[in-house]
C-alpha positions as CSV (number, residue, x, y, z in Angstrom):
1,M,31.3,8.0,-26.5
2,T,31.0,8.9,-22.8
3,E,29.1,12.1,-21.9
4,I,30.3,13.9,-18.8
5,I,27.4,15.6,-17.0
6,T,28.0,18.1,-14.2
7,S,24.6,19.6,-13.7
8,P,21.8,17.9,-11.7
9,H,19.3,19.6,-14.0
10,N,20.4,17.6,-17.0
11,K,17.5,15.9,-18.7
12,F,19.0,12.4,-18.3
13,I,19.6,13.0,-14.6
14,K,16.0,14.1,-14.2
15,L,14.8,11.1,-16.1
16,A,16.7,8.7,-13.9
17,A,15.4,10.4,-10.8
18,S,11.8,10.3,-12.1
19,L,11.9,6.5,-12.5
20,K,11.8,6.1,-8.7
21,Q,8.1,6.6,-9.2
22,K,5.8,3.9,-10.6
23,K,3.9,6.5,-12.5
24,Y,6.8,7.4,-14.7
25,R,8.0,3.8,-15.0
26,D,4.6,2.9,-16.5
27,E,4.4,6.0,-18.7
28,L,7.9,5.7,-20.2
29,G,8.2,1.9,-20.2
30,L,11.6,2.2,-18.4
31,F,13.0,1.2,-15.1
32,I,16.3,1.4,-13.1
33,V,18.7,-1.3,-12.2
34,E,21.5,-0.4,-9.9
35,G,24.7,-2.0,-8.7
36,V,27.5,-3.8,-10.5
37,R,25.9,-7.2,-10.6
38,L,22.5,-6.0,-11.7
39,V,23.8,-3.8,-14.5
40,E,26.0,-6.6,-15.6
41,E,23.0,-9.0,-15.7
42,A,21.1,-6.4,-17.8
43,A,24.0,-5.9,-20.2
44,Q,24.2,-9.6,-20.8
45,S,20.5,-10.1,-21.3
46,D,18.4,-9.5,-24.4
47,W,16.7,-6.5,-22.8
48,R,17.6,-3.1,-24.2
49,V,19.8,-1.0,-21.9
50,E,19.1,2.6,-22.9
51,T,21.5,4.5,-20.7
52,C,24.2,3.7,-18.2
53,I,25.3,6.3,-15.6
54,Y,28.4,5.8,-13.5
55,T,30.8,7.7,-11.2
56,T,34.5,8.3,-11.8
57,A,35.2,6.2,-8.7
58,A,33.2,3.3,-10.0
59,L,35.3,3.2,-13.2
60,E,38.3,2.2,-11.2
61,Q,36.9,-1.3,-11.0
62,G,37.9,-3.6,-13.9
63,R,34.4,-5.2,-13.8
64,V,32.8,-1.8,-14.3
65,Q,35.1,-1.0,-17.2
66,A,34.1,-4.3,-18.9
67,I,30.4,-3.5,-18.4
68,I,30.9,0.0,-20.0
69,A,32.8,-1.4,-22.9
70,D,30.1,-4.0,-23.5
71,L,27.3,-1.4,-23.4
72,E,29.2,1.0,-25.6
73,S,29.4,-1.8,-28.3
74,K,25.6,-2.0,-28.1
75,N,25.1,1.7,-28.7
76,C,24.0,2.4,-25.2
77,R,24.2,6.0,-24.0
78,I,27.1,6.2,-21.5
79,I,27.1,9.0,-18.9
80,Q,29.8,9.9,-16.3
81,V,28.7,12.0,-13.3
82,T,30.1,13.2,-10.0
83,A,29.4,11.4,-6.8
84,S,27.2,14.3,-5.7
85,I,25.0,14.1,-8.7
86,Y,24.8,10.3,-8.5
87,D,23.6,10.6,-4.9
88,K,20.5,12.5,-6.3
89,I,19.4,9.6,-8.4
90,T,20.5,6.5,-6.4
91,D,18.0,4.5,-4.4
92,T,20.5,2.7,-2.2
93,K,22.1,3.5,1.1
94,E,25.6,2.4,-0.1
95,P,25.6,2.9,-3.8
96,Q,28.2,1.2,-6.0
97,G,28.3,4.1,-8.4
98,I,26.7,2.5,-11.5
99,L,23.1,2.2,-12.7
100,A,21.3,1.6,-15.9
101,I,18.0,2.7,-17.4
102,V,16.4,-0.3,-19.0
103,E,13.5,-0.7,-21.4
104,K,10.7,-2.9,-20.0
105,C,10.3,-6.2,-21.9
106,T,6.7,-7.4,-22.2
107,Y,5.5,-10.9,-22.8
108,Q,2.2,-12.4,-23.9
109,L,0.8,-15.7,-22.5
110,D,0.6,-17.2,-25.9
111,E,4.4,-17.1,-25.9
112,L,4.5,-19.8,-23.2
113,P,5.2,-23.5,-24.0
114,T,2.3,-25.8,-24.7
115,R,1.1,-28.5,-22.3
116,E,3.2,-31.1,-24.1
117,E,6.3,-29.3,-22.8
118,K,5.0,-29.4,-19.2
119,P,4.9,-25.7,-18.2
120,F,5.9,-24.9,-14.7
121,L,4.3,-21.6,-13.8
122,V,4.3,-19.4,-10.7
123,V,1.3,-17.2,-10.1
124,L,1.7,-14.3,-7.6
125,D,-1.8,-13.3,-6.5
126,E,-1.9,-9.7,-5.2
127,L,1.4,-9.9,-3.3
128,Q,2.0,-6.5,-1.7
129,D,5.7,-6.5,-0.8
130,P,8.1,-5.9,-3.7
131,G,10.8,-7.7,-1.8
132,N,8.7,-10.9,-1.8
133,V,7.9,-10.4,-5.4
134,G,11.6,-10.1,-6.4
135,T,12.7,-12.9,-4.1
136,I,10.1,-15.3,-5.5
137,I,11.1,-14.4,-9.1
138,R,14.7,-15.2,-8.2
139,T,13.6,-18.6,-6.8
140,A,11.5,-19.3,-9.8
141,A,14.4,-18.6,-12.2
142,A,16.7,-20.8,-10.1
143,A,14.1,-23.6,-10.1
144,G,13.7,-23.4,-13.9
145,C,10.2,-22.1,-14.0
146,T,8.6,-21.4,-17.4
147,G,7.2,-18.1,-16.3
148,V,5.9,-15.9,-13.5
149,I,2.4,-14.4,-13.7
150,L,1.5,-11.4,-11.5
151,T,-2.2,-10.7,-11.1
152,K,-3.6,-7.1,-10.8
153,G,-2.8,-5.6,-7.4
154,C,0.6,-7.1,-7.1
155,A,3.5,-4.9,-6.2
156,D,5.4,-3.4,-9.1
157,V,8.0,-5.9,-10.3
158,F,10.1,-3.0,-11.7
159,A,10.2,-1.2,-8.3
160,A,13.8,-0.8,-7.0
161,K,13.2,-3.2,-4.1
162,A,11.8,-5.9,-6.3
163,V,14.6,-5.6,-8.9
164,R,17.2,-5.7,-6.1
165,S,15.5,-8.7,-4.5
166,S,15.4,-10.6,-7.8
167,M,19.2,-10.2,-8.1
168,G,18.8,-9.9,-11.9
169,S,16.5,-12.8,-12.3
170,I,13.9,-10.6,-13.9
171,F,16.1,-10.9,-17.0
172,Q,16.1,-14.7,-16.9
173,V,12.4,-15.7,-16.6
174,P,9.4,-14.4,-18.6
175,I,7.2,-12.2,-16.4
176,F,3.5,-11.5,-17.2
177,E,2.0,-8.5,-15.4
178,G,-1.4,-7.3,-14.6
179,L,-3.6,-10.3,-15.4
180,N,-7.1,-10.7,-14.0
181,T,-7.9,-13.9,-12.2
182,S,-10.3,-14.8,-15.0
183,E,-7.5,-14.5,-17.5
184,V,-5.3,-16.8,-15.5
185,I,-8.1,-19.4,-15.2
186,S,-8.9,-19.2,-18.9
187,Y,-5.3,-19.7,-19.8
188,V,-4.6,-22.8,-17.6
189,E,-8.0,-24.3,-18.6
190,Q,-7.3,-23.9,-22.3
191,H,-3.9,-25.4,-22.0
192,E,-4.9,-28.2,-19.5
193,I,-2.5,-26.9,-16.8
194,D,-3.2,-27.9,-13.2
195,L,-3.8,-24.8,-11.0
196,L,-2.6,-25.5,-7.5
197,A,-3.2,-22.9,-4.7
198,T,-1.4,-22.6,-1.5
199,S,-3.8,-22.5,1.5
200,L,-3.9,-23.4,5.2
201,E,-7.5,-24.6,4.9
202,S,-8.8,-27.9,3.3
203,S,-5.4,-28.6,1.9
204,N,-3.0,-31.5,1.2
205,V,0.6,-31.6,2.3
206,Y,2.6,-30.3,-0.6
207,F,4.8,-33.3,-1.1
208,K,1.9,-35.7,-1.3
209,V,0.5,-33.9,-4.4
210,D,1.5,-34.9,-7.9
211,L,3.6,-31.9,-9.1
212,S,5.2,-33.7,-12.0
213,K,2.6,-32.6,-14.5
214,A,2.0,-29.2,-16.1
215,V,1.3,-27.0,-13.1
216,A,0.7,-23.4,-12.1
217,V,1.3,-22.8,-8.4
218,V,-0.4,-19.8,-6.9
219,F,1.0,-17.9,-3.9
220,G,-1.4,-15.4,-2.3
221,N,-1.4,-12.0,-0.7
222,E,0.7,-11.9,2.5
223,G,-2.3,-11.1,4.7
224,N,-5.3,-12.5,2.9
225,G,-3.9,-15.5,1.0
226,V,-5.0,-16.6,-2.5
227,S,-8.2,-14.9,-3.8
228,R,-11.5,-16.7,-3.7
229,A,-11.8,-17.1,-7.5
230,L,-8.4,-18.9,-7.8
231,L,-9.0,-21.0,-4.7
232,A,-12.4,-22.1,-6.0
233,Y,-10.9,-23.1,-9.4
234,A,-7.8,-24.8,-8.1
235,K,-7.5,-28.5,-8.8
236,D,-5.8,-28.9,-5.4
237,R,-4.7,-26.9,-2.4
238,L,-1.2,-27.2,-0.9
239,Y,0.1,-26.5,2.5
240,I,3.5,-26.8,4.3
241,P,3.2,-28.6,7.7
242,L,4.6,-26.6,10.6
243,F,6.0,-28.4,13.6
244,G,7.0,-25.5,15.8
245,H,5.0,-22.8,17.5
246,V,4.8,-20.7,14.2
247,E,1.6,-19.5,12.6
248,S,2.9,-19.5,9.0
249,L,6.0,-19.1,6.8
250,N,6.8,-16.0,4.8
251,V,5.4,-16.3,1.3
252,A,8.8,-16.2,-0.3
253,A,10.0,-19.0,2.0
254,S,6.9,-21.1,1.2
255,A,7.6,-20.6,-2.5
256,A,11.1,-21.9,-2.2
257,V,10.0,-25.0,-0.4
258,I,7.2,-25.8,-2.9
259,L,9.0,-24.9,-6.1
260,Y,11.9,-27.1,-5.3
261,E,9.5,-30.0,-4.5
262,V,8.3,-29.5,-8.1
263,V,11.9,-29.8,-9.2
264,R,12.4,-32.9,-7.1
265,Q,9.4,-34.7,-8.5
266,R,10.4,-33.9,-12.0
267,Q,13.9,-35.4,-11.7
């Protein structure tokens, strides 16, 4: 049953507004997805959608009606609000009038496939830009990666910008947050996975390295690159040759190039 809320002081409106801050996302284990496509992706996933908030205008779309019906069948709380109230909780410049509060889904490394199944992992090492984090997760999902590992110091994968940049891919690939570099090293060592680090120094051209085996490819901080510990442990270092007067590629662009080389070699 749909609840109609007309007060900006309602507890659910306050909850949605609070989730703009990482502090409350972490405390409550909840985050926001906004927009028709992202709410649709959340509804179709195995993740629990706790609440859906929409405007009267948004309900004029048949696609939104279908999303609401789907979520109602899953016992999701459905709330209709005015455009003025929605504006207080939206995080976008041109809102589509629908958002969902979703419960975070946590994964453990021991849930990943064994070496015999040739894991294809992405490690994001202290990336700071949530847009880069989300974009790489989207690419990882498209390339069929087994999972994405985020070391401590990475931007929050559940921040609005990261969620938007992933275009719903956070629901499609397992994500492992907040690992120490020592935990990453221990895991790949235990499971005999080749750790490969992207680096401009002492590296091999990415397409000359054997990427057909079980691999974990590390992409480093936008300014400082991969951390010393992971560089030192890496079985090999990869770089993308640049032929123009360009110092480097954006980390998300680099990830797309290298991840699809893994795909190519595995065909």
